[in-house]
ROTOR-122523 format. One record per atom (N, C-alpha, C, O): residue number from 1; residue in one letter; atom name; x, y, z. Coordinates in steps of 0.1 Angstrom, whole numbers, plus 5000, padded with zeros to 4 digits. Example, Ala and Ser with C-alpha at 12.3 -4.5 7.8 and 13.67 -1.06 7.14 Angstrom:
# ROTOR-122523
ATOM  pos  code  site     u     v     w
ATOM    1     A     N  5132  4943  5078
ATOM    1     A    CA  5123  4955  5078
ATOM    1     A     C  5132  4967  5078
ATOM    1     A     O  5142  4967  5085
ATOM    2     S     N  5128  4978  5071
ATOM    2     S    CA  5137  4989  5071
ATOM    2     S     C  5129  5000  5079
ATOM    2     S     O  5134  5011  5080
# end
This chain:
# ROTOR-122523
ATOM  pos  code  site     u     v     w
ATOM    1     M     N  9733  3682  2970
ATOM    1     M    CA  9729  3691  2962
ATOM    1     M     C  9718  3698  2968
ATOM    1     M     O  9708  3692  2971
ATOM    2     Q     N  9719  3710  2971
ATOM    2     Q    CA  9708  3720  2978
ATOM    2     Q     C  9695  3720  2967
ATOM    2     Q     O  9696  3720  2955
ATOM    3     P     N  9681  3720  2974
ATOM    3     P    CA  9670  3716  2965
ATOM    3     P     C  9669  3727  2954
ATOM    3     P     O  9674  3738  2957
ATOM    4     H     N  9666  3726  2944
ATOM    4     H    CA  9657  3734  2932
ATOM    4     H     C  9672  3741  2928
ATOM    4     H     O  9670  3749  2919
ATOM    5     I     N  9685  3740  2931
ATOM    5     I    CA  9691  3745  2922
ATOM    5     I     C  9687  3745  2907
ATOM    5     I     O  9685  3756  2902
ATOM    6     P     N  9686  3735  2900
ATOM    6     P    CA  9685  3729  2884
ATOM    6     P     C  9675  3744  2880
ATOM    6     P     O  9676  3752  2870
ATOM    7     V     N  9665  3743  2893
ATOM    7     V    CA  9652  3752  2887
ATOM    7     V     C  9658  3766  2886
ATOM    7     V     O  9656  3774  2876
ATOM    8     A     N  9667  3770  2899
ATOM    8     A    CA  9672  3782  2903
ATOM    8     A     C  9681  3791  2887
ATOM    8     A     O  9681  3803  2884
ATOM    9     I     N  9688  3782  2882
ATOM    9     I    CA  9696  3779  2871
ATOM    9     I     C  9687  3782  2859
ATOM    9     I     O  9693  3790  2852
ATOM   10     V     N  9676  3778  2855
ATOM   10     V    CA  9671  3781  2846
ATOM   10     V     C  9663  3795  2847
ATOM   10     V     O  9661  3802  2837
ATOM   11     T     N  9660  3797  2859
ATOM   11     T    CA  9655  3807  2860
ATOM   11     T     C  9660  3826  2855
ATOM   11     T     O  9656  3837  2851
ATOM   12     L     N  9674  3819  2860
ATOM   12     L    CA  9684  3828  2854
ATOM   12     L     C  9684  3831  2842
ATOM   12     L     O  9680  3841  2838
ATOM   13     L     N  9688  3824  2835
ATOM   13     L    CA  9689  3816  2821
ATOM   13     L     C  9676  3822  2814
ATOM   13     L     O  9679  3826  2802
ATOM   14     A     N  9664  3825  2816
ATOM   14     A    CA  9653  3827  2815
ATOM   14     A     C  9658  3844  2818
ATOM   14     A     O  9660  3850  2807
ATOM   15     L     N  9660  3849  2826
ATOM   15     L    CA  9659  3862  2828
ATOM   15     L     C  9671  3869  2818
ATOM   15     L     O  9671  3879  2811
ATOM   16     M     N  9681  3857  2820
ATOM   16     M    CA  9692  3860  2812
ATOM   16     M     C  9692  3867  2797
ATOM   16     M     O  9696  3877  2791
ATOM   17     L     N  9684  3855  2794
ATOM   17     L    CA  9678  3857  2779
ATOM   17     L     C  9668  3870  2776
ATOM   17     L     O  9669  3876  2765
ATOM   18     Y     N  9659  3875  2788
ATOM   18     Y    CA  9652  3887  2782
ATOM   18     Y     C  9659  3897  2788
ATOM   18     Y     O  9652  3907  2787
ATOM   19     L     N  9671  3899  2794
ATOM   19     L    CA  9684  3907  2792
ATOM   19     L     C  9688  3908  2779
ATOM   19     L     O  9689  3920  2775
ATOM   20     W     N  9690  3899  2772
ATOM   20     W    CA  9696  3900  2758
ATOM   20     W     C  9686  3905  2749
ATOM   20     W     O  9691  3911  2739
ATOM   21     M     N  9674  3903  2750
ATOM   21     M    CA  9664  3908  2744
ATOM   21     M     C  9664  3923  2744
ATOM   21     M     O  9664  3929  2733
ATOM   22     G     N  9663  3930  2754
ATOM   22     G    CA  9666  3945  2760
ATOM   22     G     C  9682  3949  2751
ATOM   22     G     O  9683  3961  2748
ATOM   23     I     N  9692  3942  2747
ATOM   23     I    CA  9702  3949  2746
ATOM   23     I     C  9700  3949  2729
ATOM   23     I     O  9706  3957  2722
ATOM   24     Q     N  9693  3939  2725
ATOM   24     Q    CA  9691  3938  2711
ATOM   24     Q     C  9681  3950  2706
ATOM   24     Q     O  9681  3956  2695
ATOM   25     V     N  9673  3951  2718
ATOM   25     V    CA  9663  3961  2715
ATOM   25     V     C  9677  3977  2713
ATOM   25     V     O  9680  3984  2703
ATOM   26     G     N  9682  3977  2723
ATOM   26     G    CA  9694  3992  2724
ATOM   26     G     C  9703  3989  2711
ATOM   26     G     O  9705  3999  2703
ATOM   27     R     N  9709  3976  2708
ATOM   27     R    CA  9713  3974  2689
ATOM   27     R     C  9705  3979  2682
ATOM   27     R     O  9709  3990  2679
ATOM   28     A     N  9693  3975  2678
ATOM   28     A    CA  9683  3980  2669
ATOM   28     A     C  9683  3996  2669
ATOM   28     A     O  9689  4001  2659
ATOM   29     R     N  9678  4002  2677
ATOM   29     R    CA  9678  4013  2680
ATOM   29     R     C  9689  4023  2670
ATOM   29     R     O  9688  4032  2662
ATOM   30     S     N  9701  4016  2676
ATOM   30     S    CA  9714  4022  2674
ATOM   30     S     C  9716  4016  2659
ATOM   30     S     O  9727  4020  2655
ATOM   31     R     N  9714  4012  2654
ATOM   31     R    CA  9712  4005  2636
ATOM   31     R     C  9702  4018  2630
ATOM   31     R     O  9706  4028  2625
ATOM   32     C     N  9692  4014  2632
ATOM   32     C    CA  9684  4024  2622
ATOM   32     C     C  9685  4036  2629
ATOM   32     C     O  9681  4045  2621
ATOM   33     G     N  9689  4042  2640
ATOM   33     G    CA  9692  4055  2642
ATOM   33     G     C  9675  4060  2651
ATOM   33     G     O  9670  4071  2649
ATOM   34     I     N  9672  4056  2656
ATOM   34     I    CA  9656  4059  2660
ATOM   34     I     C  9659  4059  2676
ATOM   34     I     O  9657  4048  2681
ATOM   35     S     N  9663  4067  2684
ATOM   35     S    CA  9663  4071  2696
ATOM   35     S     C  9653  4070  2706
ATOM   35     S     O  9643  4077  2703
ATOM   36     A     N  9652  4066  2713
ATOM   36     A    CA  9642  4062  2730
ATOM   36     A     C  9635  4080  2729
ATOM   36     A     O  9641  4090  2729
ATOM   37     P     N  9624  4077  2728
ATOM   37     P    CA  9615  4072  2737
ATOM   37     P     C  9603  4063  2719
ATOM   37     P     O  9596  4052  2719
ATOM   38     T     N  9605  4072  2710
ATOM   38     T    CA  9603  4067  2695
ATOM   38     T     C  9600  4050  2695
ATOM   38     T     O  9609  4042  2699
ATOM   39     M     N  9587  4046  2690
ATOM   39     M    CA  9590  4033  2696
ATOM   39     M     C  9585  4023  2678
ATOM   39     M     O  9586  4011  2674
ATOM   40     T     N  9579  4037  2670
ATOM   40     T    CA  9577  4031  2655
ATOM   40     T     C  9589  4036  2644
ATOM   40     T     O  9598  4043  2648
ATOM   41     G     N  9587  4033  2635
ATOM   41     G    CA  9600  4036  2624
ATOM   41     G     C  9603  4029  2616
ATOM   41     G     O  9602  4031  2604
ATOM   42     D     N  9607  4018  2622
ATOM   42     D    CA  9618  4011  2615
ATOM   42     D     C  9614  3995  2617
ATOM   42     D     O  9613  3991  2628
ATOM   43     P     N  9612  3987  2605
ATOM   43     P    CA  9602  3974  2611
ATOM   43     P     C  9614  3967  2622
ATOM   43     P     O  9610  3962  2633
ATOM   44     I     N  9626  3966  2618
ATOM   44     I    CA  9631  3953  2624
ATOM   44     I     C  9631  3962  2641
ATOM   44     I     O  9629  3954  2650
ATOM   45     L     N  9633  3974  2644
ATOM   45     L    CA  9630  3979  2653
ATOM   45     L     C  9618  3981  2662
ATOM   45     L     O  9618  3986  2673
ATOM   46     E     N  9604  3974  2654
ATOM   46     E    CA  9594  3976  2660
ATOM   46     E     C  9592  3960  2662
ATOM   46     E     O  9583  3957  2670
ATOM   47     R     N  9599  3951  2655
ATOM   47     R    CA  9599  3937  2659
ATOM   47     R     C  9604  3935  2670
ATOM   47     R     O  9598  3929  2680
ATOM   48     T     N  9617  3940  2671
ATOM   48     T    CA  9628  3936  2685
ATOM   48     T     C  9623  3938  2693
ATOM   48     T     O  9622  3930  2702
ATOM   49     I     N  9614  3952  2694
ATOM   49     I    CA  9605  3957  2708
ATOM   49     I     C  9598  3948  2712
ATOM   49     I     O  9599  3941  2722
ATOM   50     R     N  9589  3947  2700
ATOM   50     R    CA  9580  3932  2699
ATOM   50     R     C  9581  3919  2708
ATOM   50     R     O  9573  3914  2717
ATOM   51     V     N  9596  3913  2702
ATOM   51     V    CA  9596  3903  2710
ATOM   51     V     C  9602  3905  2727
ATOM   51     V     O  9601  3895  2734
ATOM   52     H     N  9606  3916  2733
ATOM   52     H    CA  9610  3920  2740
ATOM   52     H     C  9602  3920  2752
ATOM   52     H     O  9604  3917  2764
ATOM   53     Y     N  9588  3927  2743
ATOM   53     Y    CA  9578  3930  2752
ATOM   53     Y     C  9568  3917  2754
ATOM   53     Y     O  9562  3914  2764
ATOM   54     N     N  9568  3909  2742
ATOM   54     N    CA  9560  3893  2745
ATOM   54     N     C  9567  3886  2753
ATOM   54     N     O  9562  3878  2761
ATOM   55     T     N  9580  3888  2752
ATOM   55     T    CA  9586  3878  2762
ATOM   55     T     C  9582  3884  2781
ATOM   55     T     O  9584  3876  2789
ATOM   56     L     N  9579  3893  2783
ATOM   56     L    CA  9579  3900  2793
ATOM   56     L     C  9565  3895  2799
ATOM   56     L     O  9564  3890  2810
ATOM   57     E     N  9553  3897  2788
ATOM   57     E    CA  9541  3888  2787
ATOM   57     E     C  9541  3873  2793
ATOM   57     E     O  9533  3869  2802
ATOM   58     W     N  9549  3868  2788
ATOM   58     W    CA  9549  3855  2790
ATOM   58     W     C  9561  3846  2806
ATOM   58     W     O  9562  3834  2809
ATOM   59     L     N  9568  3861  2810
ATOM   59     L    CA  9576  3856  2822
ATOM   59     L     C  9569  3852  2834
ATOM   59     L     O  9575  3846  2844
ATOM   60     P     N  9560  3855  2834
ATOM   60     P    CA  9552  3850  2846
ATOM   60     P     C  9537  3843  2845
ATOM   60     P     O  9528  3845  2853
ATOM   61     I     N  9537  3834  2834
ATOM   61     I    CA  9529  3825  2832
ATOM   61     I     C  9538  3809  2830
ATOM   61     I     O  9536  3797  2832
ATOM   62     F     N  9549  3817  2826
ATOM   62     F    CA  9562  3806  2830
ATOM   62     F     C  9565  3806  2841
ATOM   62     F     O  9559  3798  2848
ATOM   63     L     N  9576  3816  2850
ATOM   63     L    CA  9581  3814  2858
ATOM   63     L     C  9570  3806  2868
ATOM   63     L     O  9574  3796  2872
ATOM   64     V     N  9557  3809  2873
ATOM   64     V    CA  9552  3804  2885
ATOM   64     V     C  9546  3792  2882
ATOM   64     V     O  9542  3785  2892
ATOM   65     P     N  9544  3788  2871
ATOM   65     P    CA  9543  3773  2872
ATOM   65     P     C  9554  3768  2873
ATOM   65     P     O  9555  3757  2879
ATOM   66     L     N  9563  3773  2870
ATOM   66     L    CA  9578  3763  2869
ATOM   66     L     C  9584  3760  2885
ATOM   66     L     O  9591  3751  2890
ATOM   67     W     N  9580  3769  2890
ATOM   67     W    CA  9585  3771  2901
ATOM   67     W     C  9575  3763  2912
ATOM   67     W     O  9578  3761  2923
ATOM   68     L     N  9562  3758  2906
ATOM   68     L    CA  9554  3755  2914
ATOM   68     L     C  9553  3741  2912
ATOM   68     L     O  9552  3732  2921
ATOM   69     F     N  9555  3739  2896
ATOM   69     F    CA  9561  3720  2892
ATOM   69     F     C  9572  3715  2900
ATOM   69     F     O  9573  3703  2903
ATOM   70     A     N  9581  3726  2903
ATOM   70     A    CA  9592  3721  2911
ATOM   70     A     C  9592  3715  2919
ATOM   70     A     O  9599  3705  2921
ATOM   71     L     N  9579  3725  2931
ATOM   71     L    CA  9578  3720  2943
ATOM   71     L     C  9566  3707  2947
ATOM   71     L     O  9566  3700  2957
ATOM   72     Y     N  9558  3708  2936
ATOM   72     Y    CA  9551  3695  2937
ATOM   72     Y     C  9551  3683  2925
ATOM   72     Y     O  9542  3675  2924
ATOM   73     W     N  9561  3684  2917
ATOM   73     W    CA  9563  3672  2908
ATOM   73     W     C  9577  3671  2910
ATOM   73     W     O  9580  3663  2919
ATOM   74     N     N  9589  3678  2905
ATOM   74     N    CA  9602  3674  2901
ATOM   74     N     C  9610  3688  2898
ATOM   74     N     O  9607  3697  2889
ATOM   75     D     N  9621  3687  2909
ATOM   75     D    CA  9632  3697  2902
ATOM   75     D     C  9637  3693  2889
ATOM   75     D     O  9637  3703  2882
ATOM   76     L     N  9640  3682  2882
ATOM   76     L    CA  9650  3680  2871
ATOM   76     L     C  9638  3682  2863
ATOM   76     L     O  9639  3692  2856
ATOM   77     A     N  9626  3676  2862
ATOM   77     A    CA  9617  3676  2852
ATOM   77     A     C  9615  3695  2847
ATOM   77     A     O  9618  3701  2837
ATOM   78     A     N  9611  3697  2859
ATOM   78     A    CA  9609  3714  2857
ATOM   78     A     C  9619  3722  2852
ATOM   78     A     O  9616  3731  2844
ATOM   79     A     N  9632  3718  2856
ATOM   79     A    CA  9642  3722  2847
ATOM   79     A     C  9644  3722  2833
ATOM   79     A     O  9651  3731  2828
ATOM   80     G     N  9639  3713  2828
ATOM   80     G    CA  9641  3705  2816
ATOM   80     G     C  9628  3712  2809
ATOM   80     G     O  9629  3719  2799
ATOM   81     L     N  9619  3711  2814
ATOM   81     L    CA  9609  3721  2806
ATOM   81     L     C  9611  3732  2806
ATOM   81     L     O  9606  3737  2796
ATOM   82     G     N  9617  3742  2816
ATOM   82     G    CA  9621  3754  2814
ATOM   82     G     C  9633  3757  2805
ATOM   82     G     O  9634  3769  2800
ATOM   83     L     N  9644  3747  2801
ATOM   83     L    CA  9650  3747  2791
ATOM   83     L     C  9643  3749  2778
ATOM   83     L     O  9646  3759  2771
ATOM   84     V     N  9631  3740  2774
ATOM   84     V    CA  9629  3738  2763
ATOM   84     V     C  9622  3751  2760
ATOM   84     V     O  9622  3756  2749
ATOM   85     W     N  9613  3758  2773
ATOM   85     W    CA  9608  3771  2767
ATOM   85     W     C  9623  3784  2766
ATOM   85     W     O  9619  3793  2759
ATOM   86     I     N  9632  3785  2769
ATOM   86     I    CA  9639  3788  2766
ATOM   86     I     C  9645  3791  2754
ATOM   86     I     O  9647  3802  2749
ATOM   87     V     N  9648  3778  2749
ATOM   87     V    CA  9649  3776  2735
ATOM   87     V     C  9637  3780  2730
ATOM   87     V     O  9639  3790  2724
ATOM   88     G     N  9625  3774  2730
ATOM   88     G    CA  9618  3778  2722
ATOM   88     G     C  9610  3795  2723
ATOM   88     G     O  9602  3801  2715
ATOM   89     R     N  9617  3802  2739
ATOM   89     R    CA  9619  3818  2731
ATOM   89     R     C  9627  3825  2722
ATOM   89     R     O  9625  3834  2713
ATOM   90     F     N  9638  3816  2726
ATOM   90     F    CA  9649  3823  2718
ATOM   90     F     C  9645  3819  2703
ATOM   90     F     O  9642  3829  2696
ATOM   91     L     N  9644  3806  2696
ATOM   91     L    CA  9639  3805  2682
ATOM   91     L     C  9627  3818  2681
ATOM   91     L     O  9630  3825  2672
ATOM   92     Y     N  9617  3822  2687
ATOM   92     Y    CA  9608  3827  2689
ATOM   92     Y     C  9612  3843  2684
ATOM   92     Y     O  9607  3850  2674
ATOM   93     A     N  9621  3847  2693
ATOM   93     A    CA  9630  3856  2689
ATOM   93     A     C  9638  3863  2673
ATOM   93     A     O  9637  3873  2666
ATOM   94     R     N  9644  3852  2673
ATOM   94     R    CA  9650  3851  2661
ATOM   94     R     C  9640  3848  2648
ATOM   94     R     O  9640  3851  2636
ATOM   95     G     N  9633  3842  2655
ATOM   95     G    CA  9623  3842  2639
ATOM   95     G     C  9613  3855  2635
ATOM   95     G     O  9609  3859  2624
ATOM   96     Y     N  9611  3860  2646
ATOM   96     Y    CA  9602  3870  2647
ATOM   96     Y     C  9610  3886  2641
ATOM   96     Y     O  9606  3896  2634
ATOM   97     V     N  9620  3884  2647
ATOM   97     V    CA  9627  3899  2643
ATOM   97     V     C  9636  3894  2623
ATOM   97     V     O  9644  3902  2617
ATOM   98     A     N  9634  3886  2621
ATOM   98     A    CA  9635  3886  2605
ATOM   98     A     C  9628  3883  2598
ATOM   98     A     O  9629  3886  2586
ATOM   99     D     N  9618  3876  2603
ATOM   99     D    CA  9604  3880  2596
ATOM   99     D     C  9593  3869  2601
ATOM   99     D     O  9594  3857  2602
ATOM  100     P     N  9582  3880  2604
ATOM  100     P    CA  9571  3875  2617
ATOM  100     P     C  9563  3862  2606
ATOM  100     P     O  9551  3861  2608
ATOM  101     S     N  9566  3857  2601
ATOM  101     S    CA  9558  3848  2592
ATOM  101     S     C  9564  3830  2601
ATOM  101     S     O  9558  3820  2602
ATOM  102     K     N  9578  3834  2606
ATOM  102     K    CA  9587  3826  2609
ATOM  102     K     C  9589  3826  2623
ATOM  102     K     O  9601  3826  2626
ATOM  103     R     N  9580  3826  2636
ATOM  103     R    CA  9580  3830  2645
ATOM  103     R     C  9570  3817  2655
ATOM  103     R     O  9571  3815  2667
ATOM  104     E     N  9562  3811  2645
ATOM  104     E    CA  9553  3800  2651
ATOM  104     E     C  9563  3792  2656
ATOM  104     E     O  9564  3794  2668
ATOM  105     L     N  9574  3782  2650
ATOM  105     L    CA  9579  3770  2659
ATOM  105     L     C  9584  3776  2669
ATOM  105     L     O  9582  3770  2678
ATOM  106     G     N  9593  3790  2673
ATOM  106     G    CA  9595  3791  2686
ATOM  106     G     C  9585  3790  2694
ATOM  106     G     O  9585  3782  2704
ATOM  107     F     N  9571  3799  2690
ATOM  107     F    CA  9561  3800  2701
ATOM  107     F     C  9556  3788  2703
ATOM  107     F     O  9553  3783  2714
ATOM  108     L     N  9554  3779  2688
ATOM  108     L    CA  9549  3767  2698
ATOM  108     L     C  9556  3760  2706
ATOM  108     L     O  9550  3755  2716
ATOM  109     I     N  9568  3758  2706
ATOM  109     I    CA  9576  3755  2715
ATOM  109     I     C  9572  3754  2728
ATOM  109     I     O  9570  3745  2735
ATOM  110     Q     N  9572  3774  2729
ATOM  110     Q    CA  9576  3779  2742
ATOM  110     Q     C  9560  3775  2751
ATOM  110     Q     O  9558  3774  2763
ATOM  111     A     N  9551  3775  2742
ATOM  111     A    CA  9535  3777  2749
ATOM  111     A     C  9535  3762  2751
ATOM  111     A     O  9534  3760  2763
ATOM  112     L     N  9537  3753  2745
ATOM  112     L    CA  9538  3740  2749
ATOM  112     L     C  9544  3737  2761
ATOM  112     L     O  9537  3728  2768
ATOM  113     A     N  9556  3741  2767
ATOM  113     A    CA  9566  3741  2774
ATOM  113     A     C  9560  3746  2787
ATOM  113     A     O  9562  3741  2798
ATOM  114     C     N  9551  3757  2784
ATOM  114     C    CA  9538  3762  2794
ATOM  114     C     C  9530  3752  2800
ATOM  114     C     O  9532  3748  2811
ATOM  115     G     N  9524  3747  2793
ATOM  115     G    CA  9511  3743  2790
ATOM  115     G     C  9515  3731  2800
ATOM  115     G     O  9508  3728  2810
ATOM  116     V     N  9527  3725  2799
ATOM  116     V    CA  9531  3711  2803
ATOM  116     V     C  9534  3719  2818
ATOM  116     V     O  9528  3716  2828
ATOM  117     L     N  9539  3725  2818
ATOM  117     L    CA  9543  3730  2832
ATOM  117     L     C  9529  3732  2843
ATOM  117     L     O  9526  3726  2853
ATOM  118     L     N  9521  3744  2833
ATOM  118     L    CA  9511  3748  2843
ATOM  118     L     C  9498  3734  2841
ATOM  118     L     O  9491  3734  2851
ATOM  119     F     N  9494  3727  2835
ATOM  119     F    CA  9486  3723  2838
ATOM  119     F     C  9488  3708  2843
ATOM  119     F     O  9480  3700  2848
ATOM  120     G     N  9505  3705  2842
ATOM  120     G    CA  9509  3692  2849
ATOM  120     G     C  9507  3702  2869
ATOM  120     G     O  9505  3695  2879
ATOM  121     V     N  9509  3714  2870
ATOM  121     V    CA  9509  3712  2882
ATOM  121     V     C  9493  3716  2889
ATOM  121     V     O  9490  3716  2901
ATOM  122     L     N  9486  3717  2879
ATOM  122     L    CA  9472  3720  2882
ATOM  122     L     C  9465  3707  2891
ATOM  122     L     O  9460  3706  2902
ATOM  123     G     N  9469  3697  2877
ATOM  123     G    CA  9462  3684  2877
ATOM  123     G     C  9474  3676  2890
ATOM  123     G     O  9469  3666  2895
ATOM  124     R     N  9484  3679  2894
ATOM  124     R    CA  9491  3673  2904
ATOM  124     R     C  9485  3680  2919
ATOM  124     R     O  9482  3675  2930
ATOM  125     M     N  9484  3691  2915
ATOM  125     M    CA  9472  3702  2930
ATOM  125     M     C  9461  3698  2932
ATOM  125     M     O  9455  3698  2943
ATOM  126     A     N  9456  3695  2922
ATOM  126     A    CA  9436  3690  2923
ATOM  126     A     C  9442  3674  2928
ATOM  126     A     O  9434  3668  2936
ATOM  127     Y     N  9453  3666  2924
ATOM  127     Y    CA  9450  3649  2925
ATOM  127     Y     C  9454  3654  2944
ATOM  127     Y     O  9448  3651  2954
ATOM  128     M     N  9466  3660  2944
ATOM  128     M    CA  9469  3664  2965
ATOM  128     M     C  9453  3669  2973
ATOM  128     M     O  9450  3665  2984
ATOM  129     L     N  9445  3677  2966
ATOM  129     L    CA  9436  3683  2973
ATOM  129     L     C  9428  3668  2974
ATOM  129     L     O  9423  3665  2985
ATOM  130     V     N  9427  3664  2969
ATOM  130     V    CA  9414  3651  2968
ATOM  130     V     C  9416  3641  2974
ATOM  130     V     O  9407  3633  2978
ATOM  131     V     N  9434  3638  2974
ATOM  131     V    CA  9437  3626  2985
ATOM  131     V     C  9436  3632  2998
ATOM  131     V     O  9429  3625  3005
ATOM  132     A     N  9440  3642  3004
ATOM  132     A    CA  9439  3651  3012
ATOM  132     A     C  9426  3654  3015
ATOM  132     A     O  9425  3661  3025
ATOM  133     V     N  9412  3649  3009
ATOM  133     V    CA  9399  3655  3016
ATOM  133     V     C  9396  3640  3019
ATOM  133     V     O  9392  3636  3030
ATOM  134     A     N  9396  3634  3010
ATOM  134     A    CA  9393  3619  3012
ATOM  134     A     C  9396  3610  3020
ATOM  134     A     O  9392  3599  3020
# end
């Protein structure tokens, strides 16, 4: 098997989730009759746009540690954590659009997955640096 295929697949799935969220913005615009560039006027549209933008804000926080974790730890573990992040973002999106008070579980799941990736790779790199210097 080629190296990093699982992580590449998860990366593409994350981008497909983001694309799906963008399509949801278009659908919400159509349903509420608000054309671009207007961003306000309907709560469902505003929440759908916010979910899309918030996911864009999280993508670099997720993708960089995902790939570094795969390089410095393990492909399959990184891919598994990436799938957890995707599920969390999906739950966040569905919850937020339905009712903003229902976004917490999805947000917590994706934030924890990101935290494990980020701090896991940071710890591994620090360890490797200490070993290399010693």
